Each structure stands twice: as C-alpha cells, then as structure tokens.
DOFIRO-729509 format. One line per 5 residues: number of its first residue (from 1); their letters; for each residue x, y, z of N, C-alpha, C. Coordinates in steps of 0.2 Angstrom, whole numbers. Layout:
NUM> A> X/Y/Z/X/Y/Z/X/Y/Z  ... .
This chain:
1> MNVNH> 429/524/392/429/528/398/422/532/398  418/532/404/412/535/404/413/541/409  410/547/407/410/553/412/403/554/414  402/555/420/396/556/423/396/563/427  392/567/425/392/574/429/385/575/432 .
6> DPSRR> 385/576/438/379/577/442/379/585/444  375/589/441/375/596/442/374/598/449  371/594/453/370/595/460/376/594/464  381/591/462/387/590/465/393/594/462  398/595/465/404/598/463/410/594/460 .
11> HITLT> 408/588/458/413/583/456/410/579/450  415/577/446/414/573/440/416/565/442  412/561/440/414/554/441/416/551/435  422/548/435/425/545/429/424/537/430  422/534/425/422/526/425/427/524/420 .
16> IPDRL> 432/521/422/437/518/417/438/511/417  440/508/412/440/501/412/445/498/417  444/492/420/448/489/425/455/489/423  457/487/417/464/487/415/467/494/416  464/499/414/467/506/415/467/508/422 .
21> ANLCH> 462/506/426/462/507/433/468/503/436  469/497/434/475/493/437/482/497/435  482/499/429/489/502/427/490/509/431  484/512/432/485/519/436/487/517/443  484/512/446/486/510/453/493/508/453 .
26> EWWKV> 495/504/449/502/502/449/507/507/448  505/512/444/509/518/443/510/522/449  504/523/453/503/526/459/508/523/464  508/517/465/512/513/470/519/514/468  521/514/462/528/515/460/530/522/462 .
31> MQRPK> 526/527/461/527/534/462/528/536/470  525/532/474/525/533/481/531/529/485  534/525/481/540/522/484/546/527/485  550/526/490/555/531/491/560/530/485  563/536/483/568/536/477/574/534/480 .
36> AFGYI> 578/530/476/585/528/477/589/529/471  596/529/473/601/530/468/606/525/470  609/522/465/615/517/466/621/521/465  627/518/468/633/521/466/638/515/466  643/515/461/648/510/461/654/514/459 .
41> SLQHD> 660/513/463/666/516/462/672/510/462  675/510/456/680/504/456/687/507/454  692/504/456/699/506/454/701/504/447  696/500/444/698/497/437/691/498/433  691/495/427/685/496/423/683/489/420 .
46> DEAEI> 682/484/425/680/478/423/672/478/422  670/478/416/663/478/414/659/472/417  662/466/418/658/461/421/657/462/428  662/465/432/661/466/439/656/472/439  656/477/435/651/483/436/644/480/434 .
51> SRLHD> 643/476/429/637/473/428/634/469/434  639/465/437/637/461/443/634/465/449  638/470/450/636/475/455/630/479/454  629/481/448/623/484/445/617/480/447  617/474/445/612/469/446/610/468/453 .
56> AITVR> 616/468/457/615/467/465/611/473/468  613/479/466/610/485/468/603/485/466  601/483/460/594/483/457/590/478/461  593/472/462/589/467/466/587/470/473  592/472/476/592/474/483/587/480/484 .
61> AEAEG> 587/485/479/583/491/480/576/489/479  574/484/474/568/481/473/565/478/479  570/474/482/568/470/488/566/475/494  569/480/494/568/485/500/562/490/498  559/489/493/553/493/491/555/500/489 .
66> LALAE> 561/501/486/564/507/484/563/508/476  562/514/474/561/515/467/568/518/464  572/513/462/579/514/459/578/519/453  581/525/453/581/529/448/587/529/443  593/528/446/599/528/442/604/525/446 .
71> IYVDR> 609/522/443/615/519/446/621/523/443  625/526/447/631/530/444/637/526/445  642/526/440/648/522/441/654/526/439  659/526/444/665/529/442/670/524/441  674/524/436/679/519/434/686/522/435 .
76> NMPPG> 690/517/436/697/519/437/699/525/442  695/524/448/696/530/453/701/527/458  706/532/460/710/530/465/706/531/472  708/527/477/704/526/483/703/533/487  708/537/487/707/543/491/704/549/487 .
81> RLIRP> 702/549/481/699/554/477/692/556/480  691/562/481/685/565/484/680/567/478  683/570/473/679/573/468/680/568/462  674/565/460/673/560/455/667/562/451  667/561/444/662/563/440/655/560/442 .
86> GLTVL> 655/554/443/648/550/445/646/552/452  650/553/456/649/555/463/646/562/463  649/566/460/647/573/459/639/574/457  638/570/451/631/570/449/626/567/454  629/562/457/624/558/462/623/563/468 .
91> LERLR> 627/566/470/626/571/476/621/576/474  622/579/468/617/584/465/610/581/465  609/574/462/603/571/462/600/570/469  604/568/474/602/568/481/599/574/484  603/580/482/600/586/484/593/588/481 .
96> QHEGS> 592/586/475/586/587/472/580/583/475  582/577/478/577/572/480/578/571/487  575/575/491/576/575/499/573/568/501  576/565/506/573/559/509/575/553/505  579/553/500/580/547/495/586/543/498 .
101> WLVVP> 587/538/495/592/533/498/598/532/493  604/531/495/610/529/492/611/522/493  611/518/488/613/510/488/619/509/485  624/506/489/631/505/487/632/497/489  636/494/485/638/487/486/641/486/493 .
106> TLDHL> 646/491/495/649/491/501/651/498/502  652/500/509/654/507/510/661/509/507  665/504/505/671/505/502/670/508/495  664/508/492/663/511/486/663/518/486  661/521/492/661/528/494/669/530/494 .
111> SSWPV> 673/526/498/680/527/498/683/521/503  688/518/501/691/514/506/695/517/511  696/524/510/700/528/515/694/531/520  695/529/526/690/531/531/688/538/532  693/542/531/692/549/532/688/552/526 .
116> VRRAI> 690/550/520/686/552/514/679/549/514  678/542/516/672/539/516/667/543/521  670/545/527/666/549/532/664/555/529  668/559/526/666/565/523/660/564/518  661/559/514/655/558/509/649/556/513 .
121> EMEVQ> 649/552/518/643/550/522/640/556/525  644/561/528/642/567/531/638/571/525  641/572/519/638/576/514/631/572/512  631/566/512/624/562/511/619/564/516  622/563/522/617/565/528/614/572/528 .
126> LLSAR> 619/577/526/617/584/526/611/585/520  611/580/515/607/581/510/600/577/512  599/575/518/594/571/520/593/564/517  598/561/515/598/555/511/600/549/516  599/543/515/601/538/519/605/533/515 .
131> VLALK> 610/530/518/614/525/514/612/518/516  612/514/511/610/507/512/616/503/508  620/499/512/625/495/510/623/488/509  624/485/503/623/478/502/627/474/507  625/468/509/629/464/513/636/463/510 .
136> GNGIR> 641/462/515/648/461/512/653/465/517  659/464/515/664/468/519/664/475/518  667/479/522/667/486/521/661/490/525  657/486/528/651/490/531/654/492/538  656/498/539/659/500/545/657/507/547 .
141> AAPAL> 652/510/544/650/517/546/645/517/552  645/523/555/640/524/561/633/522/559  630/518/563/623/516/562/618/522/561  619/527/563/615/533/562/615/535/555  621/534/552/621/536/545/620/531/540 .
146> TESRA> 621/524/542/620/519/537/615/514/539  611/512/534/607/506/536/609/500/532  610/495/536/612/488/533/607/483/536  602/481/533/598/476/537/596/470/532  594/465/536/592/459/532/585/460/530 .
151> DPPTF> 580/463/535/573/463/533/572/470/530  568/470/525/566/476/521/562/481/525  562/487/524/558/492/528/551/491/525  546/492/529/539/492/527/536/499/525  534/499/519/531/506/516/524/505/515 .
156> ST> 520/510/517/513/509/515/511/510/508  506/507/505/505/507/498/498/510/497 .
C-alpha cells in the first residue's frame, strides 16, 4: 500500500493492490444489499425438512439480492401460538434493522390460522419490514404486505 500526501490538498491518496481493492469492493456491495431474515415454524422437529427449507430460503434470498443475516426456526409449535421463541427474537431483529425483509417458505410458517398470521404480518409491517414468501401453497396475504414474485428486485451496486 502506498500513501501519497499532497500538502496543497486536504486529502490523502491511498494506492492499494488490486486484490485488496477487489475485496473492499465486494465487501461494500454486500453491505449495501438489503438485510433479510428467514423464519421457519414447524409443528414437528424434522431436521431434514428444516435443512431443506433453510437451503430454499438461502437460495431465494441470494437470488433476490438480499443479505441474509440469520434464519430463525421454531420447532414443535402449535399453529395458533402467537408467542414463540424464534419469532420473538426475529421481531426484535426486524425492529433493529428498519427496511429489512422477512423470507418465509410460505405464509403458513407465520401461522396457518389467518387471524394469527394477519397479526404477525401487521407487526412486521409496523416494523417497516417486508415479507417475501417462497413459491408454494399458503401465499394468501394482502399484496401490500407481502411480496411474492418470480423476478428479483433490482438493486443498485
């Protein structure tokens, strides 16, 4: 790395190797992507199913240009339960990261009970987050609250 200081100017010019410059550029691109969190809620604890859904969320978030920070999983959850450990932590993370995304396999992972699902969606909306459901059954929420699209959004880099 070379440092050039011109006393007549108020800045310093850094010359760094191309490899380091490329790493910095890639890091910057990742940091500029919208943050996303995944959520899986199952009535059982089938680890193979959880792994499959985890992979599907990861692939879709990457395809959408989202920076997936974490995937939260609630196991053995009855469908009508509103308070769940993973969901509670997830909502707190959405509160900390305004404008982030929630990626779910289907909206039924929020809850298969429409009134409970709607309450969770409203909370997510109040936190300025957006829901992205993977293709499949259970995508029944209002379009204003839920994004489900075949084409990824375009983000500037």
